Structure formats: structure tokens, C-alpha cells
C-alpha positions in Angstrom: -16.9 -27.6 -10.1 -15.9 -24.2 -8.6 -14.8 -21.7 -11.2 -11.3 -20.3 -10.4 -9.5 -17.2 -11.4 -6.1 -18.0 -13.0 -3.6 -15.5 -11.4 0.0 -14.6 -12.0 2.1 -12.8 -9.4 4.9 -10.5 -10.2 7.2 -10.9 -7.2 6.3 -13.0 -4.1 4.8 -10.4 -1.8 1.2 -11.5 -2.4 1.8 -15.2 -3.0 1.0 -16.4 0.5 -2.4 -14.8 0.3 -3.2 -16.6 -2.9 -1.3 -19.9 -3.0 -2.7 -23.1 -1.6 0.6 -24.9 -1.5 1.6 -26.5 1.8 5.0 -25.0 1.7 3.5 -21.5 1.6 0.5 -21.9 3.9 -3.2 -23.0 3.9 -5.7 -22.4 1.2 -6.3 -18.7 1.5 -8.1 -17.7 -1.7 -10.1 -20.8 -2.7 -11.5 -19.1 -5.8 -8.1 -18.3 -7.3 -5.3 -20.5 -8.6 -1.7 -19.3 -8.9 -0.5 -20.5 -12.3 2.5 -18.3 -13.0 5.0 -16.0 -11.2 7.6 -13.5 -12.3 11.0 -13.0 -10.9 13.9 -11.1 -12.5 16.7 -13.5 -13.5 19.3 -11.5 -11.6 17.6 -12.1 -8.2 19.3 -15.4 -7.6 18.0 -15.9 -4.0 14.5 -15.1 -5.1 14.7 -17.6 -8.0 15.8 -20.3 -5.6 12.8 -19.6 -3.4 10.4 -19.8 -6.3 12.0 -23.0 -7.5 11.6 -24.6 -4.1 8.2 -23.4 -3.2 6.3 -23.0 -6.4 7.7 -25.2 -9.2 6.8 -28.5 -7.5 3.2 -27.4 -7.6 3.1 -26.6 -11.3 3.5 -22.9 -11.1 5.4 -21.6 -14.1 8.3 -19.3 -13.3 9.1 -16.5 -15.7 12.1 -14.1 -15.8 10.5 -12.1 -18.6 7.3 -10.2 -17.5 6.0 -9.9 -21.1 6.3 -13.6 -21.6 4.4 -14.2 -18.4 1.5 -12.2 -19.7 1.3 -14.8 -22.6 0.8 -17.7 -20.1 -2.1 -19.9 -21.3 -5.5 -19.0 -19.9 -4.0 -16.4 -17.6 -6.8 -14.1 -16.4 -5.4 -11.7 -13.8 -2.0 -10.3 -12.6 -0.9 -9.1 -9.2 1.9 -6.5 -9.6 4.1 -6.3 -6.5 7.4 -5.4 -8.1 9.7 -2.5 -7.4 7.5 0.7 -7.2 9.1 2.4 -10.2 7.7 -0.2 -12.6 4.2 -0.5 -11.1 2.5 1.7 -13.6 4.3 0.3 -16.6 3.6 -3.3 -15.7 0.0 -2.6 -14.7 -0.6 -1.0 -18.1 1.0 -3.9 -19.9 -1.3 -6.4 -18.1 -4.3 -4.3 -18.9 -3.4 -4.0 -22.6 -3.0 -7.8 -22.5 -6.6 -8.0 -21.3 -5.9 -9.1 -17.8 -7.5 -8.0 -14.5 -4.9 -6.2 -12.3 -4.3 -5.9 -8.6 -1.4 -3.5 -8.3 0.4 -3.0 -5.0 0.7 0.5 -3.7 1.7 3.0 -4.9 0.1 3.0 -8.3 3.1 4.9 -9.5 5.9 7.1 -8.1 4.8 10.2 -9.9 1.5 11.9 -10.6 0.6 9.8 -13.6 -2.9 8.9 -14.7 -1.9 6.6 -17.5 -3.0 3.5 -15.5 -6.5 5.0 -15.0 -6.6 5.9 -18.7 -5.7 2.3 -19.7 -8.3 0.9 -17.3 -11.0 3.2 -18.7 -10.4 1.9 -22.2 -11.2 -1.6 -21.0 -14.1 -1.2 -18.6 -14.8 -5.0 -18.5 -11.5 -5.4 -16.5 -11.2 -5.1 -12.8 -8.2 -2.9 -11.9 -7.5 -2.2 -8.3 -4.7 -0.6 -6.2 -3.7 -2.7 -3.2 -4.3 -0.5 -0.2 -4.2 -3.3 2.4 -5.6 -1.4 5.4 -8.9 -0.9 3.6 -9.3 -4.7 4.0 -8.3 -4.9 7.7 -11.1 -5.8 10.0 -10.2 -3.1 12.6 -10.0 -0.3 10.1 -13.3 -1.4 8.6 -14.9 -1.4 12.0 -13.6 2.1 12.7 -15.0 3.3 9.3 -18.4 1.8 9.9 -18.6 3.5 13.4 -17.6 6.8 11.9 -20.0 6.4 9.0 -22.8 5.7 11.5 -22.1 9.0 13.2 -20.5 7.7 16.4 -17.9 10.4 16.5 -19.9 13.2 14.8 -18.1 14.8 11.9 -14.6 13.4 11.2 -12.3 16.5 11.3 -8.8 15.4 12.0 -6.9 12.2 11.1 -3.5 11.4 12.7 -1.9 8.3 11.2 1.5 6.7 11.0 3.5 4.0 9.3 6.6 3.0 11.3 8.9 0.2 10.3 11.2 -1.7 12.5 14.8 -0.6 12.2 16.7 -2.6 9.6 20.4 -2.3 10.4 21.4 -3.7 7.0 20.7 -0.3 5.5 18.3 -1.9 2.9 16.1 1.3 2.8 19.1 3.5 1.8 19.5 1.9 -1.7 15.7 1.2 -1.9 15.1 4.9 -1.6 16.3 5.5 -5.1 13.3 3.5 -6.3 10.6 4.0 -3.7 9.5 7.5 -4.6 10.4 8.8 -1.1 9.2 8.0 2.4 5.9 9.8 2.0 5.1 8.0 -1.3 6.3 4.6 0.0 5.3 4.6 3.6 2.7 7.2 4.2 0.8 6.4 1.0 -1.2 4.0 3.2 -2.1 6.8 5.7 -2.9 9.2 2.8 -5.3 6.7 1.4 -6.9 6.3 4.9 -7.5 10.1 4.9 -9.2 9.9 1.5 -11.3 6.9 2.7 -12.4 8.4 6.1 -12.8 12.0 4.8 -14.4 11.0 1.5 -12.9 9.5 -1.6 -13.3 12.8 -3.5 -11.7 15.0 -0.9 -9.7 17.8 -2.5 -6.3 18.7 -1.0 -5.8 22.4 -0.1 -2.2 22.4 1.1 0.7 20.1 2.0 3.7 20.7 4.2 6.4 18.3 5.3 9.7 18.1 7.3 12.0 15.2 8.1 15.3 14.1 9.5 17.9 11.3 9.0 18.2 10.1 12.5 20.2 6.9 11.8 20.7 6.7 8.0 22.3 9.9 6.8 23.1 8.2 3.5 19.5 8.7 2.6 20.2 12.3 1.9 21.9 11.4 -1.4 18.5 10.3 -2.6 16.7 13.3 -1.1 15.0 11.1 1.5 14.7 10.8 5.3 14.2 8.0 7.8 11.6 10.0 9.8 9.1 12.3 8.2 6.1 14.4 9.3 3.5 15.7 6.9 0.4 17.9 7.3 -2.3 17.9 4.7 -5.2 20.4 4.7 -8.4 19.6 2.8 -10.9 22.0 1.3 -13.7 20.2 3.2 -12.3 21.6 6.4 -10.3 18.6 7.6 -6.7 18.2 8.5 -4.5 15.0 8.3 -1.2 14.6 10.1 1.1 11.8 8.9 4.2 10.3 10.6 6.6 7.9 8.9 9.6 6.2 10.4 12.2 3.5 9.5 13.7 3.3 13.0 11.3 1.6 15.3 13.3 -0.5 17.8 10.5 -2.8 19.0 8.9 -3.6 15.7 6.2 -2.5 13.3 3.8 0.2 14.6 1.1 1.4 12.3 -1.7 3.3 14.0 -4.5 5.8 13.2 -6.7 8.2 15.1 -9.9 9.6 13.6 -11.0 12.6 15.7 -14.5 13.8 15.3 -16.7 16.6 16.7 -18.2 14.1 19.2 -15.5 11.5 19.8 -12.4 9.7 18.6 -11.6 6.3 17.1 -8.2 4.8 17.5 -6.8 1.8 15.6 -3.8 -0.2 16.9 -2.5 2.4 19.4 -0.9 -0.4 21.4 0.2 -3.1 18.9 0.2 -6.8 19.8 2.1 -9.6 18.2 0.2 -12.1 20.4 -2.0 -11.9 23.5 1.0 -13.1 25.6 2.4 -10.8 28.3 5.9 -11.5 29.5 6.7 -10.8 33.1 10.5 -10.4 33.8 12.7 -9.0 36.6 12.8 -5.7 34.7 9.0 -5.4 34.3 6.1 -6.6 32.1 6.3 -6.4 28.3 4.6 -7.7 25.2 6.0 -8.2 21.8 4.7 -6.5 18.7 4.8 -7.6 15.0 8.2 -7.4 13.5 7.1 -6.3 10.0 4.1 -5.0 8.0 2.9 -8.5 7.0 2.9 -9.5 10.7 0.2 -6.9 11.3 -1.8 -7.1 8.0 -1.5 -10.7 6.8 -5.2 -11.3 7.1 -5.9 -8.0 5.3 -3.9 -9.2 2.3 -6.0 -12.4 2.3 -9.3 -10.5 2.4 -8.0 -8.2 -0.4 -7.1 -11.2 -2.6 -10.5 -12.8 -2.0 -12.5 -9.6 -2.7 -10.5 -8.9 -5.9 -11.0 -12.5 -7.0 -14.7 -12.2 -6.4 -15.0 -9.0 -8.3 -13.2 -10.6 -11.3 -15.3 -13.8 -11.3 -18.7 -12.3 -10.4 -18.3 -8.9 -12.2 -19.1 -7.2 -9.0 -18.0 -3.7 -8.0 -14.6 -3.0 -6.6 -14.5 -1.6 -3.1 -13.0 1.8 -4.1 -12.2 3.9 -7.2 -8.9 3.6 -9.0 -8.7 7.4 -9.3 -8.3 7.6 -5.5 -4.9 5.9 -5.9 -3.8 8.7 -8.2 -5.0 11.3 -5.7 -3.0 9.5 -3.0 0.2 9.6 -5.1 -0.4 13.3 -5.9 -0.5 14.1 -2.2 2.5 11.9 -1.4 4.6 13.5 -4.1 3.6 17.0 -2.9 4.7 16.1 0.6 8.0 14.7 -0.7 8.5 17.9 -2.7 7.7 20.1 0.4 10.2 18.0 2.4 13.0 18.9 0.0 12.0 22.4 -0.8 10.9 23.5 2.7 7.9 25.2 1.1 4.2 24.8 1.7 2.5 23.6 -1.5 -1.0 24.9 -2.1 -3.9 23.9 -4.4 -7.1 25.6 -5.4 -10.7 24.3 -4.8 -10.5 22.1 -7.9 -7.3 20.5 -6.8 -5.1 22.4 -9.3 -1.8 23.4 -7.9 -1.3 27.1 -7.2 2.1 28.6 -8.2 2.8 31.6 -6.1 5.4 34.2 -7.2 8.5 34.4 -5.0 9.0 37.8 -3.3 
């Protein structure tokens, strides 16, 4: 009999990658079994979805997160709730002696409490869910760079661009997201730390942004288009672009520019391999949302996390990198609102310069 990891999901984002239920999808993570799920009682439409798709298969639904952690024989928790409670819920799960896969960002502030909690229980596997690290194309690019195909990686240009949502969802979501650089560009920031080296130390950050279609974002000190530049002490530069207003669909792409070449991932996104020829020209459709592009990456992430828990194998990257990513994202968000360049010394400690 195959030993399985009993997993609970807080919110439904990761459920399709783990569940084996026919109403969700095929068996994606065969070594894991979804036994419980958390959904706040006030989210009526979400509760209805859980009741229809999970309850018939024996998955226990909880509207109290603490009670879910007491579920019999529960071994691991996937935290994919609103970003402001990621750290709190991850710590609670760790203290309940559960392995944790926490969706990005690890927190919305520079907070190392999750790392501290994890360090106190080294037998647990605690990982932040940076999905692009599990994408086949990004891994291929990293391997080519690591093998010296482009010389020394010097510049990274990366973007996270969401399809325009006319409902205005992101306006109210902005009060919980930590801001566009922490919410969207956290993926790109993590890529910079991956490609330039996990222990890269930030030297400076600077950011600007506009509200092109959603001026209401200003009340939460956020924007719908942002550009950030990060300089590292190792002699590299990263350029990040984030947007909430893409008309055609989701477009997340990355360029890694080296001294002897360049690698590009997803410059021309494809929803399928179908080209559509019409009287107005030839076009192709692109994925409408993030999961349309990275669905397989979430499955790989779930499988590798499950294997690490069951086999006591090493996680693919250090949890401390997730804290560094939030540190950079928060600095970019602060620069966006202050209009000032934020600088750090060679140890990564922030430099406070006196105003003239």
C-alpha cells in the first residue's frame, strides 16, 4: 500500500493540484490525500463550491481554521488564504506540528516569525509556494544559465501582468494584498533571487507606478501598473513590471541577460497551439489567468512538497529566501509611495540617509 500524506487546504486555490476527485480533475498528486478544507463561513458562494465538490468525497469542511488543525491524522497544511493571514496561519500549523506549504507571499511585511517557528521544528517541511520555480520552462532556463550558456547572468527583466478585471476586484483586494509589488512582482523578485543566487544581497530599490484604469486604488496607496528596479551588491540589476490591465489575457515573461547571451521565457504566450485566421488578420489566444499558464507548475509543486514530507528529502529552496523576497517587495512598495530610492549596505541592512 502506498503511504499517503494527509493534507488540508486553507482555501481552494491549490485543491485542483492535490485532489483526485472527478469533479475537480484527474489524480494529480498520487502520494497525497485531501482530507480537510477551510473556508470562512461568510464566503457563502465558496462554501457552496466546497459542499458540491468536496463533501461527497469525504473531505471535511471547516469554517474555523484552528479546528481544522485538529483534524484526525492531519499531517500537512496548504495555506492559500488572504495574504494578510499567511504568516499567522502558517505559524499556527507549524506549532500544531504540521508540514506547511504557504502560498506567496510568506507575509505582507518584513517578518521572520515564520522562519523562526520553522527553525524550532526542524523535522517539519515548511515551504513558500513560488510556482514559477516548478515550471518546466523556467527550470530549463535556469539549467542552461547554470551550465554557462549565457555567461554571467547580469540583468533580469521580468513581469507579472494580469488580464483586466472590469469588476474592480483588485481595488478592494489591494487593502489586503500588501501592494502590487508584494502581490504580483513577488514572483519576479523570487526569480531574481533564484537566477542571481539565493543569497544575493539587495543594494537599492526604486519604483514608480500609475493608476491607468482604476484610480480608486490610490486610497490604498497602490497602482494598477508598476515598474521597479532593484540593484544587487553582486553587480546585477533586476527590472520588474506589474500590471492589472492586460486586455488579451495573462502575460508573465522573463528575460535573463548574460555576458554571452540571453534566455527568454514566455515572450509570446500561448493558450493553445491553434492559430486563428480571420478577415482582420491572424491571431492566437493566450491564457486568461495565472492558473491557465502555471497549472502544471502547481501540480509539480504539490508533488515535490509531498515527496519531501514523506521521504524527508530536502526542499528545493530555503525558506529564508521568501523573507528576502518580501523585504524587496516592501521596499519597492515604499519607494513607489515615497518617491525615494531606498538603499542597503553590503550586509543587507537598510541605510537611512539624512535629508538635506
